[in-house]
PAVO-282267 format. One record per residue (C-alpha): residue in one letter; x, y, z. Coordinates in Angstrom, 3 decimals, padded with zeros to 6 digits. Layout:
% PAVO-282267
<atom><res>a</res><px>X</px><py>Y</py><pz>Z</pz></atom>
...
% end
This chain:
% PAVO-282267
<atom><res>m</res><px>000.021</px><py>000.010</py><pz>000.023</pz></atom>
<atom><res>s</res><px>001.321</px><py>003.427</py><pz>-000.871</pz></atom>
<atom><res>s</res><px>001.784</px><py>005.777</py><pz>002.087</pz></atom>
<atom><res>w</res><px>001.332</px><py>008.709</py><pz>-000.290</pz></atom>
<atom><res>d</res><px>-002.261</px><py>008.048</py><pz>-001.333</pz></atom>
<atom><res>s</res><px>-003.297</px><py>004.683</py><pz>000.217</pz></atom>
<atom><res>t</res><px>-003.338</px><py>002.964</py><pz>-003.235</pz></atom>
<atom><res>l</res><px>-003.329</px><py>-000.765</py><pz>-002.832</pz></atom>
<atom><res>f</res><px>-001.031</px><py>-002.684</py><pz>-005.144</pz></atom>
<atom><res>t</res><px>-001.087</px><py>-006.336</py><pz>-006.110</pz></atom>
<atom><res>l</res><px>001.930</px><py>-008.159</py><pz>-007.377</pz></atom>
<atom><res>n</res><px>002.124</px><py>-011.098</py><pz>-009.765</pz></atom>
<atom><res>e</res><px>004.138</px><py>-014.174</py><pz>-008.802</pz></atom>
<atom><res>v</res><px>007.462</px><py>-012.960</py><pz>-010.095</pz></atom>
<atom><res>a</res><px>007.044</px><py>-009.478</py><pz>-008.553</pz></atom>
<atom><res>t</res><px>006.153</px><py>-011.107</py><pz>-005.265</pz></atom>
<atom><res>v</res><px>009.414</px><py>-013.083</py><pz>-005.300</pz></atom>
<atom><res>i</res><px>011.356</px><py>-009.923</py><pz>-005.948</pz></atom>
<atom><res>w</res><px>009.447</px><py>-007.999</py><pz>-003.243</pz></atom>
<atom><res>e</res><px>010.032</px><py>-010.713</py><pz>-000.621</pz></atom>
<atom><res>a</res><px>013.728</px><py>-011.051</py><pz>-001.506</pz></atom>
<atom><res>a</res><px>014.339</px><py>-007.273</py><pz>-001.465</pz></atom>
<atom><res>d</res><px>016.063</px><py>-007.105</py><pz>001.885</pz></atom>
<atom><res>g</res><px>018.255</px><py>-003.997</py><pz>001.297</pz></atom>
<atom><res>l</res><px>021.362</px><py>-006.182</py><pz>001.178</pz></atom>
<atom><res>t</res><px>020.940</px><py>-008.539</py><pz>-001.815</pz></atom>
<atom><res>p</res><px>021.507</px><py>-006.889</py><pz>-005.193</pz></atom>
<atom><res>l</res><px>018.637</px><py>-007.140</py><pz>-007.706</pz></atom>
<atom><res>d</res><px>020.845</px><py>-009.082</py><pz>-010.241</pz></atom>
<atom><res>e</res><px>021.545</px><py>-011.702</py><pz>-007.582</pz></atom>
<atom><res>i</res><px>017.783</px><py>-012.021</py><pz>-006.773</pz></atom>
<atom><res>v</res><px>017.103</px><py>-012.481</py><pz>-010.497</pz></atom>
<atom><res>e</res><px>019.929</px><py>-014.992</py><pz>-010.958</pz></atom>
<atom><res>r</res><px>019.127</px><py>-017.111</py><pz>-007.918</pz></atom>
<atom><res>r</res><px>015.356</px><py>-016.790</py><pz>-007.533</pz></atom>
<atom><res>i</res><px>013.697</px><py>-015.754</py><pz>-010.829</pz></atom>
<atom><res>c</res><px>015.669</px><py>-017.506</py><pz>-013.536</pz></atom>
<atom><res>p</res><px>015.627</px><py>-021.028</py><pz>-012.035</pz></atom>
<atom><res>d</res><px>012.068</px><py>-020.864</py><pz>-010.819</pz></atom>
<atom><res>f</res><px>010.486</px><py>-019.201</py><pz>-013.868</pz></atom>
<atom><res>e</res><px>012.795</px><py>-020.419</py><pz>-016.596</pz></atom>
<atom><res>e</res><px>013.464</px><py>-016.886</py><pz>-017.787</pz></atom>
<atom><res>e</res><px>016.448</px><py>-015.663</py><pz>-019.768</pz></atom>
<atom><res>p</res><px>018.760</px><py>-013.751</py><pz>-017.368</pz></atom>
<atom><res>s</res><px>019.087</px><py>-010.591</py><pz>-019.462</pz></atom>
<atom><res>v</res><px>015.311</px><py>-010.370</py><pz>-020.053</pz></atom>
<atom><res>a</res><px>014.524</px><py>-011.151</py><pz>-016.424</pz></atom>
<atom><res>l</res><px>016.912</px><py>-008.515</py><pz>-015.157</pz></atom>
<atom><res>q</res><px>015.535</px><py>-005.855</py><pz>-017.499</pz></atom>
<atom><res>d</res><px>011.993</px><py>-006.691</py><pz>-016.314</pz></atom>
<atom><res>a</res><px>013.087</px><py>-006.682</py><pz>-012.620</pz></atom>
<atom><res>e</res><px>014.741</px><py>-003.317</py><pz>-013.050</pz></atom>
<atom><res>a</res><px>011.634</px><py>-001.893</py><pz>-014.591</pz></atom>
<atom><res>l</res><px>009.508</px><py>-003.265</py><pz>-011.762</pz></atom>
<atom><res>a</res><px>011.898</px><py>-001.862</py><pz>-009.125</pz></atom>
<atom><res>e</res><px>011.864</px><py>001.571</py><pz>-010.768</pz></atom>
<atom><res>d</res><px>008.093</px><py>001.573</py><pz>-011.016</pz></atom>
<atom><res>l</res><px>007.696</px><py>000.578</py><pz>-007.338</pz></atom>
<atom><res>a</res><px>010.266</px><py>003.183</py><pz>-006.339</pz></atom>
<atom><res>g</res><px>008.389</px><py>005.814</py><pz>-008.371</pz></atom>
<atom><res>k</res><px>005.220</px><py>004.975</py><pz>-006.400</pz></atom>
<atom><res>g</res><px>007.133</px><py>005.371</py><pz>-003.146</pz></atom>
<atom><res>i</res><px>006.848</px><py>001.770</py><pz>-002.040</pz></atom>
<atom><res>l</res><px>010.403</px><py>000.586</py><pz>-002.638</pz></atom>
<atom><res>l</res><px>013.713</px><py>002.274</py><pz>-001.979</pz></atom>
<atom><res>l</res><px>016.462</px><py>001.894</py><pz>-004.563</pz></atom>
<atom><res>s</res><px>020.123</px><py>002.100</py><pz>-003.690</pz></atom>
<atom><res>d</res><px>023.451</px><py>001.363</py><pz>-005.357</pz></atom>
<atom><res>k</res><px>024.829</px><py>000.171</py><pz>-002.032</pz></atom>
<atom><res>p</res><px>023.497</px><py>-002.135</py><pz>000.696</pz></atom>
<atom><res>i</res><px>021.061</px><py>-000.357</py><pz>002.978</pz></atom>
<atom><res>q</res><px>022.206</px><py>-000.609</py><pz>006.567</pz></atom>
<atom><res>s</res><px>019.396</px><py>-001.189</py><pz>009.026</pz></atom>
<atom><res>p</res><px>019.101</px><py>001.113</py><pz>012.036</pz></atom>
<atom><res>h</res><px>019.728</px><py>-001.881</py><pz>014.329</pz></atom>
<atom><res>s</res><px>023.036</px><py>-002.827</py><pz>012.717</pz></atom>
<atom><res>a</res><px>024.276</px><py>000.817</py><pz>012.776</pz></atom>
<atom><res>r</res><px>024.168</px><py>001.026</py><pz>016.588</pz></atom>
<atom><res>p</res><px>027.482</px><py>000.711</py><pz>018.374</pz></atom>
<atom><res>g</res><px>027.971</px><py>-002.686</py><pz>020.018</pz></atom>
<atom><res>r</res><px>025.414</px><py>-004.453</py><pz>017.751</pz></atom>
<atom><res>e</res><px>026.427</px><py>-007.394</py><pz>015.685</pz></atom>
% end
């Protein structure tokens, strides 16, 4: 659900796998390689292109954050936390 306007989104099976695997640490290309291609028998270059378009669309709607680097959780950033 979008926090901007309360729009409810539904995801297809592939988009759901990407959403569930988007942990802020695993790169999108790795998600595609390990989860999408084997399970959905998709060509890697096509699957990555589709996944990038999905991620950009979700980010544009404010429901996914894109980053070139792993996103550190607030818990792991605290001193003394492992």
